[in-house]
FIMAR-153131 format. One record per atom (N, C-alpha, C): residue in one letter; atom name; x, y, z. Coordinates in steps of 0.001 Angstrom, whole numbers, plus 500000, padded with zeros to 6 digits. Example, Ala and Ser with C-alpha at 12.3 -4.5 7.8 and 13.67 -1.06 7.14 Angstrom:
  residu  atome      px      py      pz
       A      N  513190  494310  507800
       A     CA  512300  495500  507800
       A      C  513200  496700  507800
       S      N  512850  497750  507080
       S     CA  513670  498940  507140
       S      C  512900  500030  507870
// end
This chain:
  residu  atome      px      py      pz
       X      N  116112  491060  220931
       X     CA  115736  492241  221565
       X      C  116726  493354  221586
       X      N  115982  494724  221631
       X     CA  116065  495918  221612
       X      C  117420  496421  222499
       X      N  118651  496327  222355
       X     CA  119516  496983  222939
       X      C  118841  498330  224199
       X      N  119658  498277  225494
       X     CA  119556  500176  225929
       X      C  120186  500997  225373
       X      N  119887  502272  225741
       X     CA  120359  502785  224821
       X      C  122241  502890  225115
       X      N  122090  502937  226426
       X     CA  123407  503353  226593
       X      C  124610  502026  226818
       X      N  123774  500889  225938
       X     CA  124831  499414  225941
       X      C  126266  500002  225065
       X      N  127211  499545  225392
       X     CA  128388  500239  224398
       X      C  129203  501245  225270
       X      N  128474  501630  226157
       X     CA  129659  502531  226695
       X      C  130439  501792  227475
       X      N  131624  502641  228034
       X     CA  132860  501485  228728
       X      C  132595  501454  230174
       X      N  133512  500455  230646
       X     CA  133188  500448  232170
       X      C  133951  502165  232737
       X      N  134844  502476  232185
       X     CA  135211  503561  232133
       X      C  134150  504790  232358
       X      N  133269  504638  231729
       X     CA  132261  505805  231154
       X      C  131464  506056  232968
       X      N  131234  504562  233320
       X     CA  130162  504046  233598
       X      C  130973  504702  235142
       X      N  132129  504326  235246
       X     CA  132596  504758  236611
       X      C  132653  506207  236680
       X      N  132942  507230  235646
       X     CA  133048  508330  235574
       X      C  131157  508694  236356
       X      N  130132  508181  235619
       X     CA  128653  508588  236047
       X      C  129010  508325  237547
       X      N  129157  507197  237920
       X     CA  129420  507081  239915
       X      C  129954  507783  240388
       X      N  131134  508090  240098
       X     CA  131816  509483  240902
       X      C  131119  510535  241006
       X      N  130082  510703  240290
       X     CA  129386  512296  240328
       X      C  128091  512008  241144
       X      N  127634  510463  241427
       X     CA  126387  510754  242279
       X      C  126535  511220  243660
       X      N  125266  512012  243251
       X     CA  125203  512950  244878
       X      C  124313  512419  245801
       X      N  123700  511177  245585
       X     CA  122031  511563  246433
       X      C  122011  509779  246276
       X      N  122692  508505  245875
       X     CA  122407  507718  245771
       X      C  122830  506659  247191
       X      N  122035  505762  247081
       X     CA  122684  504688  248582
       X      C  124231  503859  248188
       X      N  124554  503601  248999
       X     CA  126368  502776  248950
       X      C  126250  501677  247840
       X      N  127335  501489  247149
       X     CA  127419  500173  246136
       X      C  128376  499339  246662
       X      N  127730  497895  246361
       X     CA  128787  497118  247447
       X      C  129823  496697  246487
       X      N  130827  496481  247709
       X     CA  132392  496453  247047
       X      C  132503  495234  245813
       X      N  133290  495027  245719
       X     CA  134109  493718  244833
       X      C  133638  492545  245964
       X      N  133355  491247  246160
       X     CA  133376  490257  246609
       X      C  134704  489628  247124
       X      N  134680  489687  248368
       X     CA  135758  489585  249382
       X      C  136533  490645  249678
       X      N  135894  491951  249094
       X     CA  136713  493021  249880
       X      C  135543  494314  250979
       X      N  136236  494254  252093
       X     CA  135424  495042  252843
       X      C  135361  496476  252753
       X      N  134838  497017  253265
       X     CA  134576  498618  253390
       X      C  134466  499002  254891
       X      N  135450  499338  255347
       X     CA  135351  499157  257531
       X      C  135442  500579  257298
       X      N  134396  501268  257018
       X     CA  134444  502742  257290
       X      C  133115  503148  257853
       X      N  132298  502362  258636
       X     CA  131093  502170  259324
       X      C  131296  503795  260350
       X      N  133066  503507  261130
       X     CA  133528  504155  261928
       X      C  133446  505759  262102
       X      N  133848  505960  260502
       X     CA  134250  507354  259899
       X      C  133501  508366  260742
       X      N  132257  508482  261018
       X     CA  131370  509650  261292
       X      C  131711  509708  262808
       X      N  132004  508720  263449
       X     CA  132410  508466  264943
       X      C  133999  509002  265228
       X      N  135030  509529  263991
       X     CA  135991  509687  264276
       X      C  136185  511560  264947
       X      N  136994  511746  265334
       X     CA  137517  513316  265289
       X      C  137318  513664  264141
       X      N  138327  513565  262860
       X     CA  137747  513824  261704
       X      C  136774  514443  261477
       X      N  135880  513320  260832
       X     CA  134750  513519  260481
       X      C  133611  514844  261801
       X      N  133938  514745  263024
       X     CA  133661  515536  264144
       X      C  133795  516977  263768
       X      N  135334  517044  263233
       X     CA  135328  518558  263066
       X      C  135298  518795  261941
       X      N  134685  517996  260984
       X     CA  134484  518722  259737
       X      C  132563  519223  259433
       X      N  132023  518501  260535
       X     CA  130954  518702  261006
       X      C  130250  519758  261705
       X      N  130734  519611  263239
       X     CA  130393  520585  264035
       X      C  131645  521505  264793
       X      N  133074  521266  264571
       X     CA  133940  521166  265498
       X      C  134668  522269  265216
       X      N  134291  522423  263422
       X     CA  135452  523712  262755
       X      C  134846  525099  263244
       X      N  135588  526436  262870
       X     CA  135274  527477  263588
       X      C  134138  527876  262756
       X      N  132983  528397  263530
       X     CA  131561  528677  263243
       X      C  131458  529408  261957
       X      N  132206  530240  261155
       X     CA  131832  530366  260219
       X      C  131816  529452  258881
       X      N  132185  528228  259331
       X     CA  132831  527002  258337
       X      C  131825  525966  258714
       X      N  131317  525953  259848
       X     CA  130581  524648  260784
       X      C  129399  524322  259667
       X      N  128971  523445  258999
       X     CA  127586  523322  258345
       X      C  127338  521663  258915
       X      N  126224  521603  259349
       X     CA  125780  519926  260099
       X      C  125241  519633  258585
       X      N  125229  518239  258795
       X     CA  125706  517381  257517
       X      C  125534  515941  258269
       X      N  124704  515145  256788
       X     CA  125079  513495  257390
       X      C  125975  513089  257484
       X      N  126519  511931  258002
       X     CA  127516  511621  258272
       X      C  128421  511127  256932
       X      N  129248  510868  257039
       X     CA  130421  510268  256026
       X      C  130307  508819  255730
       X      N  130145  508475  254564
       X     CA  129972  507460  254041
       X      C  131024  507463  253058
       X      N  131672  505497  252915
       X     CA  132194  505112  252158
       X      C  131710  504689  251042
       X      N  131923  504879  249526
       X     CA  131195  504728  248099
       X      C  132732  503632  247728
       X      N  132662  502786  247445
       X     CA  133081  501466  246244
       X      C  132014  501902  245224
       X      N  132722  501046  244275
       X     CA  132277  501211  242577
       X      C  132725  499927  241711
       X      N  131443  499928  241033
       X     CA  131145  498149  240391
       X      C  132565  498118  239903
       X      N  133369  496981  239944
       X     CA  134259  496337  238601
       X      C  135619  496771  239935
       X      N  135794  497910  241065
       X     CA  137107  498295  241529
       X      C  137369  498242  242867
       X      N  138491  497724  242868
       X     CA  138583  497458  244250
       X      C  138997  498715  244594
       X      N  138179  498909  246364
       X     CA  138296  499922  247193
       X      C  139340  500567  247741
       X      N  139301  501975  247557
       X     CA  140758  502076  248436
       X      C  140595  502252  249597
       X      N  141610  502553  250179
       X     CA  141332  502319  251746
       X      C  141450  503812  252864
       X      N  140209  503433  253466
       X     CA  140205  505292  254239
       X      C  140522  504638  255835
       X      N  141502  505751  256695
       X     CA  141324  505182  258097
       X      C  141846  506301  258757
       X      N  141555  506829  260065
       X     CA  141564  507809  260706
       X      C  142741  507742  261369
       X      N  143943  508981  261141
       X     CA  145068  508600  262198
       X      C  144851  510384  262533
       X      N  145967  510203  263630
       X     CA  146327  511511  263479
       X      C  148075  511389  263083
       X      N  148177  512772  262324
       X     CA  149231  512924  261549
       X      C  149781  514131  261475
       X      N  151159  514073  262103
       X     CA  151843  515241  262306
       X      C  150893  516457  263532
       X      N  150483  515538  264344
       X     CA  149527  516851  265790
       X      C  148136  517146  264824
       X      N  147783  516578  263527
       X     CA  146846  517049  263099
       X      C  145666  515509  262903
       X      N  144253  515863  263140
       X     CA  143462  514542  263364
       X      C  143202  514515  261455
       X      N  144078  513156  260884
       X     CA  143469  513087  259294
       X      C  142919  511630  258761
       X      N  142284  511744  257569
       X     CA  141454  510425  257556
       X      C  143245  510134  256169
       X      N  143483  508984  256671
       X     CA  144776  508469  255478
       X      C  143839  507229  254549
       X      N  144406  507983  253217
       X     CA  143933  507759  251998
       X      C  144952  506258  251364
       X      N  144490  504960  251329
       X     CA  145563  504096  250268
       X      C  145083  503777  248783
       X      N  145821  503931  248311
       X     CA  145041  503023  246924
       X      C  146320  502114  246400
       X      N  145628  501061  246194
       X     CA  146497  499761  245321
       X      C  145696  499391  244498
       X      N  145787  500433  242806
       X     CA  145416  499726  242086
       X      C  143788  499699  242294
       X      N  143215  500665  242567
       X     CA  141788  501087  243526
       X      C  141337  502425  242899
       X      N  139567  502284  243568
       X     CA  139392  503625  243427
       X      C  137757  503749  243698
       X      N  137817  504778  245032
       X     CA  136554  505002  245899
       X      C  136611  506521  246959
       X      N  135017  506601  247007
       X     CA  135378  507966  247748
       X      C  134835  507719  249500
       X      N  135227  508974  250210
       X     CA  134103  509215  251243
       X      C  133592  510403  250711
       X      N  132530  510229  251486
       X     CA  130911  511178  250623
       X      C  130185  511338  251909
       X      N  129483  512641  251608
       X     CA  128382  512990  252465
       X      C  127444  514106  251627
       X      N  126461  513762  252245
       X     CA  125517  514613  251558
       X      C  124793  515939  251987
       X      N  124873  516831  251075
       X     CA  124805  518282  251766
       X      C  123348  518851  250985
       X      N  123493  519738  251634
       X     CA  122438  521093  250475
       X      C  122598  522649  251002
       X      N  123104  523330  250353
       X     CA  123418  524641  250388
       X      C  123277  525441  249350
       X      N  122084  526065  249339
       X     CA  121080  526562  247682
       X      C  122394  527684  247441
       X      N  122013  528015  246000
       X     CA  122997  528856  245278
       X      C  123432  530289  245948
       X      N  122688  530734  246341
       X     CA  122551  532236  247192
       X      C  123229  532072  248176
       X      N  123538  530792  249109
       X     CA  124007  530598  250312
       X      C  126032  530243  250038
       X      N  125846  529885  249060
       X     CA  126852  529359  248924
       X      C  128443  530367  249595
       X      N  129471  529964  249877
       X     CA  130802  530972  250189
       X      C  131794  529547  250042
       X      N  132644  529533  251063
       X     CA  133961  529065  251105
       X      C  134045  527285  251310
       X      N  135037  527005  250917
       X     CA  135076  525487  251588
       X      C  136757  525322  251914
       X      N  137033  524995  253160
       X     CA  138404  524661  253907
       X      C  138113  522976  253707
       X      N  139857  523304  253245
       X     CA  140752  521331  252927
       X      C  142128  521225  253502
       X      N  142549  520397  253559
       X     CA  143826  520622  253836
       X      C  144475  519311  253036
       X      N  145763  518634  253020
       X     CA  146425  517709  252548
       X      C  147856  517520  252660
       X      N  148378  515986  252665
       X     CA  149797  515926  252583
       X      C  149777  515141  251442
       X      N  150541  515066  250470
       X     CA  151229  513864  249200
       X      C  152880  513409  249806
       X      N  152688  512128  250231
       X     CA  153974  511837  249719
       X      C  154944  512040  248763
       X      N  154118  511810  247580
       X     CA  154736  511709  246205
       X      C  153557  511034  244820
       X      N  153914  511971  243564
       X     CA  152666  512229  242549
       X      C  152671  510757  242330
       X      N  152017  510305  241702
       X     CA  151565  509081  240824
       X      C  151829  509767  239405
       X      N  153377  509568  238765
       X     CA  154524  509325  237727
       X      C  153795  509592  236665
       X      N  152921  508564  236245
       X     CA  152077  508534  235034
       X      C  150556  508465  235233
       X      N  150692  509430  236024
       X     CA  148861  510300  235930
       X      C  148907  511165  235184
       X      N  147871  511329  234155
       X     CA  147249  512419  233555
       X      C  145819  512420  233518
       X      N  145336  513489  234578
       X     CA  144016  513396  234580
       X      C  143506  513763  232955
       X      N  143885  514308  231997
       X     CA  143059  514498  230804
       X      C  142906  512972  229740
       X      N  143660  512230  230732
       X     CA  143623  510845  229825
       X      C  142707  510033  230305
       X      N  141893  508832  229848
       X     CA  140692  508271  230321
       X      C  141829  507196  230342
       X      N  142739  506604  230491
       X     CA  143728  505574  230565
       X      C  144698  506193  231917
       X      N  144767  507226  231985
       X     CA  145964  507730  233102
       X      C  145013  508584  233833
       X      N  143559  508913  234510
       X     CA  143025  509368  235182
       X      C  143070  509448  236626
       X      N  143881  509404  237666
       X     CA  144060  508876  238666
       X      C  144550  510069  239176
       X      N  144663  510340  240626
       X     CA  145111  511425  241690
       X      C  145304  511203  243115
       X      N  146252  511163  243350
       X     CA  146627  510976  245195
       X      C  145295  511647  246009
       X      N  145312  512850  245265
       X     CA  144220  513765  246476
       X      C  142968  514146  245361
       X      N  141863  514546  245914
       X     CA  140406  515124  245149
       X      C  139815  515439  246777
       X      N  139671  516641  246123
       X     CA  138375  517310  246384
       X      C  137045  517263  245774
       X      N  135498  516706  246145
       X     CA  134572  516648  245357
       X      C  133122  517882  245182
       X      N  132953  518432  244699
       X     CA  131581  518883  245281
       X      C  130964  518772  244169
       X      N  129591  517865  244562
       X     CA  128779  518017  243308
       X      C  127361  518955  243466
       X      N  126791  519358  242462
       X     CA  125960  520559  242404
       X      C  124364  519958  241343
       X      N  123520  520770  242064
       X     CA  122174  520387  241039
       X      C  122432  521483  240032
       X      N  121517  520979  239356
       X     CA  121093  522465  237973
       X      C  120247  521729  236796
       X      N  120078  522537  235729
       X     CA  118936  522306  234911
       X      C  119530  521250  234013
       X      N  119292  519812  234088
       X     CA  119626  518886  233208
       X      C  118915  519094  231659
       X      N  118427  519976  231548
       X     CA  117618  520164  230319
       X      C  118861  520339  229176
       X      N  119763  520845  229938
       X     CA  120946  521773  229293
       X      C  121826  520813  229068
       X      N  121653  519232  229157
       X     CA  122685  518432  228684
       X      C  122571  518126  227134
       X      N  124064  517486  227185
       X     CA  124315  517052  225804
       X      C  123650  515686  225268
       X      N  123161  515378  224317
       X     CA  122338  514195  224046
       X      C  123714  513523  224805
       X      N  125330  512696  224779
       X     CA  126044  512385  225248
       X      C  125560  512408  227024
       X      N  125658  513209  227498
       X     CA  125570  513390  228596
       X      C  123969  512943  229317
       X      N  123156  512952  228622
       X     CA  122033  512673  229049
       X      C  121606  511189  228934
       X      N  122412  510341  227637
       X     CA  122621  508652  228052
       X      C  123588  508488  229058
       X      N  124275  509278  229437
       X     CA  125151  509302  230760
       X      C  124080  509042  231702
       X      N  123141  510099  232136
       X     CA  122437  510232  233768
       X      C  121724  508926  233187
       X      N  121193  508350  231849
       X     CA  120086  507653  232142
       X      C  121105  506363  232622
       X      N  122238  505860  231903
       X     CA  123245  505104  232823
       X      C  122786  504774  234109
       X      N  123441  506240  234902
       X     CA  122871  506097  235997
       X      C  122145  505651  236375
       X      N  120887  506273  236035
       X     CA  119768  505681  237222
       X      C  119469  504116  236697
       X      N  119843  503484  235447
       X     CA  119655  502070  235258
       X      C  120676  501274  236214
       X      N  122403  501924  236672
       X     CA  122871  501332  237387
       X      C  122955  501518  238798
       X      N  121820  502421  238983
       X     CA  122003  502777  240833
       X      C  120650  503517  240925
       X      N  119559  503764  239787
       X     CA  118349  504443  240364
       X      C  118537  506186  240075
       X      N  119823  506660  240735
       X     CA  119693  508202  240323
       X      C  120231  508676  239501
       X      N  119720  509955  238881
       X     CA  120421  510380  237801
       X      C  122063  511066  238557
       X      N  122478  511455  237553
       X     CA  124318  511775  237897
       X      C  123802  513614  238172
       X      N  124694  513716  238928
       X     CA  124603  515516  239454
       X      C  124590  516043  238333
       X      N  124659  517606  237894
       X     CA  124523  518386  236955
       X      C  125783  518435  236907
       X      N  126600  518678  237570
       X     CA  127706  519203  237779
       X      C  128737  518460  238999
       X      N  129730  518365  238661
       X     CA  130830  518041  239634
       X      C  132165  518594  239626
       X      N  132438  519205  240690
       X     CA  134233  520279  240750
       X      C  134705  519310  241358
       X      N  136076  519129  241177
       X     CA  137214  518737  241738
       X      C  138306  519438  242051
       X      N  138796  519614  243555
       X     CA  140044  520838  243400
       X      C  141119  519087  243652
       X      N  141584  519261  242491
       X     CA  143252  518346  242767
       X      C  144721  518716  242498
       X      N  145466  518260  242661
       X     CA  147445  518095  242995
       X      C  147686  517329  241294
       X      N  148045  518318  240349
       X     CA  148171  517739  239287
       X      C  149288  517798  238512
       X      N  150313  516922  238232
       X     CA  151702  516523  238087
       X      C  152503  517752  237215
       X      N  151937  518198  236476
       X     CA  152476  519259  235780
       X      C  151732  520506  235415
       X      N  150425  520506  235136
       X     CA  149419  521847  234590
       X      C  149594  522911  235828
       X      N  149477  524124  235767
       X     CA  149911  525454  236590
       X      C  148486  525321  237394
       X      N  148635  525445  239290
       X     CA  147700  525601  239550
       X      C  146508  526960  238783
       X      N  145118  526625  238581
       X     CA  144209  527672  237819
       X      C  143484  527192  236661
       X      N  144517  526076  236507
       X     CA  144079  525298  235106
       X      C  142984  524289  235275
       X      N  142014  524509  234257
       X     CA  140594  523675  234368
       X      C  141317  522241  233490
       X      N  140859  521469  234152
       X     CA  140878  519904  233473
       X      C  139687  519295  233442
       X      N  139151  519069  231987
       X     CA  137927  518530  231461
       X      C  138084  516810  231603
       X      N  137161  516228  232413
       X     CA  137194  515151  232217
       X      C  137227  514262  230989
       X      N  137873  513133  230696
       X     CA  137831  512528  229570
       X      C  136979  512010  229374
       X      N  136049  511608  229871
       X     CA  134674  510782  229521
       X      C  133391  511629  229114
       X      N  133172  512992  230429
       X     CA  132060  513479  230743
       X      C  132152  514807  230945
       X      N  131987  516165  230494
       X     CA  132401  517457  230587
       X      C  131979  517599  232142
       X      N  130492  516948  232080
       X     CA  130223  517309  233641
       X      C  130658  516687  234780
       X      N  132213  516343  234819
       X     CA  132879  516767  235908
       X      C  134228  517708  235362
       X      N  134773  518341  235686
       X     CA  135670  519544  235303
       X      C  136807  519762  236866
       X      N  137968  519676  236678
       X     CA  139246  519692  237626
       X      C  139711  520978  237895
       X      N  139842  521379  239013
       X     CA  140126  522673  238730
       X      C  141660  522251  239320
       X      N  142727  522946  238927
       X     CA  144224  522296  239789
       X      C  144544  523272  240589
       X      N  144832  523290  241911
       X     CA  145060  523959  243094
       X      C  146500  524003  243462
       X      N  147143  522606  242978
       X     CA  148712  522804  243485
       X      C  149313  521777  242140
       X      N  150226  522307  241782
       X     CA  151340  521504  240306
       X      C  152529  521486  241197
       X      N  152850  520144  240696
       X     CA  154316  519810  240146
       X      C  154323  518905  241886
       X      N  156120  519390  242495
       X     CA  156574  517953  243441
       X      C  157019  519454  244717
       X      N  156900  521215  244404
       X     CA  157128  521595  245319
       X      C  156884  521314  246525
       X      N  155207  521013  246839
       X     CA  154922  521167  248239
       X      C  154261  519583  249166
       X      N  155581  518799  248379
       X     CA  155211  516835  248865
       X      C  155434  517292  249833
       X      N  155428  516014  250749
       X     CA  155619  516111  252200
       X      C  155560  516579  253204
       X      N  155064  517828  253140
       X     CA  154242  518666  254115
       X      C  152504  518805  253916
       X      N  152066  519292  254614
       X     CA  150303  520157  254771
       X      C  150518  521144  253945
       X      N  149728  521223  252656
       X     CA  149195  522100  252294
       X      C  147631  522725  252964
       X      N  147317  523861  252971
       X     CA  146083  524041  253180
       X      C  145361  525034  252685
       X      N  144373  525206  252503
       X     CA  143023  526015  250820
       X      C  141950  526357  251738
       X      N  141843  527546  251240
       X     CA  140544  528081  251167
       X      C  139586  528614  250095
       X      N  138892  528293  249611
       X     CA  138611  528451  247862
       X      C  137015  528747  248237
       X      N  137184  529811  247278
       X     CA  135896  530301  247105
       X      C  134876  529561  246216
       X      N  133813  528893  246598
       X     CA  133189  527718  245962
       X      C  132343  528549  244639
       X      N  131757  529800  244388
       X     CA  130943  530188  243824
       X      C  132002  530618  242371
       X      N  132925  531047  242893
       X     CA  133743  531408  241782
       X      C  134822  530856  241365
       X      N  135281  529716  242093
       X     CA  135506  527859  241380
       X      C  134653  527912  240124
       X      N  133722  527393  240807
       X     CA  132400  526976  240112
       X      C  132134  527883  238465
       X      N  132002  529018  238832
       X     CA  132325  529933  237336
       X      C  133716  529653  236780
       X      N  134899  529665  237465
       X     CA  135770  529453  236596
       X      C  135757  528122  235899
       X      N  135366  527303  236374
       X     CA  135340  525714  235840
       X      C  134040  525448  234426
       X      N  133195  526169  234903
       X     CA  132070  525691  233867
       X      C  131462  527013  233521
       X      N  131845  528289  233441
       X     CA  130970  529289  232797
       X      C  129585  529934  233043
       X      N  129509  529424  234198
       X     CA  128089  529403  234761
       X      C  127784  529495  236092
       X      N  126966  529899  236857
       X     CA  126206  530005  238000
       X      C  126260  528683  238499
       X      N  126531  528567  239876
       X     CA  126133  527133  239971
       X      C  124884  526777  240894
       X      N  124373  525607  240948
       X     CA  123520  525385  241583
       X      C  123785  524920  242667
       X      N  122102  524042  243608
       X     CA  122528  523987  244796
       X      C  123773  522952  245290
       X      N  124595  523234  246172
       X     CA  125790  522147  246899
       X      C  125025  520929  247473
       X      N  125404  520056  246692
       X     CA  124253  518501  247428
       X      C  125040  517096  247591
       X      N  126768  517430  247859
       X     CA  127474  516690  248271
       X      C  128692  516980  247481
       X      N  129919  516227  249193
       X     CA  130835  516196  248981
       X      C  131595  515243  249371
       X      N  133019  514889  248846
       X     CA  134025  513556  249071
       X      C  135013  514169  249048
       X      N  135974  513186  249168
       X     CA  137354  513170  249589
       X      C  137779  511366  248515
       X      N  138668  511609  247238
       X     CA  138719  510764  246653
       X      C  140207  510038  246628
       X      N  140762  509416  246598
       X     CA  142008  508694  245971
       X      C  142204  507559  245470
       X      N  142357  507490  243693
       X     CA  142121  506590  242736
       X      C  144084  506283  242433
       X      N  143692  505446  242087
       X     CA  145309  504504  240949
       X      C  144769  503297  240398
       X      N  143212  503533  239918
       X     CA  143041  502580  239307
       X      C  143142  502397  238013
       X      N  143557  503371  237260
       X     CA  143828  503466  235564
       X      C  145281  503518  235137
       X      N  145890  503852  235596
       X     CA  147662  503521  236182
       X      C  147832  502105  236740
       X      N  147575  501283  237308
       X     CA  147535  500173  238518
       X      C  148519  500232  238763
       X      N  148654  501435  239713
       X     CA  150007  501953  240642
       X      C  149262  501887  241850
       X      N  150021  502293  243094
       X     CA  149954  502685  244249
       X      C  150463  504154  245117
       X      N  149845  504475  245880
       X     CA  149798  506050  246231
       X      C  149018  506264  247612
       X      N  149299  507006  248265
       X     CA  148592  506960  249401
       X      C  148709  509231  249585
       X      N  147990  509477  250546
       X     CA  147834  510574  250948
       X      C  146875  510657  252324
       X      N  147114  512057  252518
       X     CA  146338  512239  253861
       X      C  145634  513634  254084
       X      N  144177  513406  254390
       X     CA  143591  514712  254589
       X      C  142993  515030  255889
       X      N  142747  516383  255587
       X     CA  142562  517346  257019
       X      C  140822  517487  256953
       X      N  139965  517794  257942
       X     CA  138310  517912  257668
       X      C  138398  518805  256737
       X      N  137002  518424  255547
       X     CA  136960  519378  254958
       X      C  135838  520238  255797
       X      N  135609  521659  255553
       X     CA  134650  522450  255803
       X      C  133617  523502  254974
       X      N  132572  523419  254910
       X     CA  132338  524151  254234
       X      C  131207  525187  254918
       X      N  131492  526427  254755
       X     CA  130445  527775  254942
       X      C  129282  528557  253840
       X      N  128424  528691  254843
       X     CA  127392  529390  253941
       X      C  127795  531084  254081
       X      N  127096  531575  253316
       X     CA  126988  533336  253337
       X      C  126352  533980  254227
       X      N  125361  532954  255270
       X     CA  124901  533455  256343
       X      C  126057  533638  257242
       X      N  126611  532040  257687
       X     CA  127425  531953  258290
       X      C  129173  532694  258493
       X      N  128966  533874  256941
       X     CA  130284  534175  256536
       X      C  129809  535621  257284
       X      N  128980  535962  257140
       X     CA  128284  537638  257453
       X      C  128967  538076  258877
// end
């Protein structure tokens, strides 16, 4: 029997594909694991991200959902009040998963994204440029449409793998805002499995650990800096905390993530 074209791709590559899925259904967790995030959309954290943020940054969108990854223990997400803020506490114990919601903002309307996080400590052995050490205590994930005819043969194969595993193709591009151990802010890190995931360093080193750090980023400018071209429609946003590759433990807190359109920014 002829093997599928994607046979032999490592589980790590499959994980990279699944991290990028922008519009598929949820993936079942490992047997015995629970995904306790049905309540996420009802929390003040989600409400602020969807409707209670400043008007210029408020974009109605479907609810936040928790997505596990095949063969991976899911990270745990829990609404808390942290230092007087509405926050989503994320805990990872050799695990990887994300909270995500689907949206749609056309390229001409892309403006800014606001987010915040608090990180008590970095993952000492993590290096997001290395396949075996690609972990991070915090990630803000933006997923975009685009012209898949521009895919390399490898990325086209990964897209077919995503379709085979989930019924959906991978997004054209995924941009992540990350906190890196050593690389300076502004650095772009290519995912070691596919160049369709690129990470933009917005914080580096230990200088701002143990405190809330707030950001406002220009989505279009950051996408162009990372990918060298104009972005397509923004179709998904997420938060992700993972320590599965380094087999370590980490925790962090996220403030609400809000996305504004050019129309609202006028």
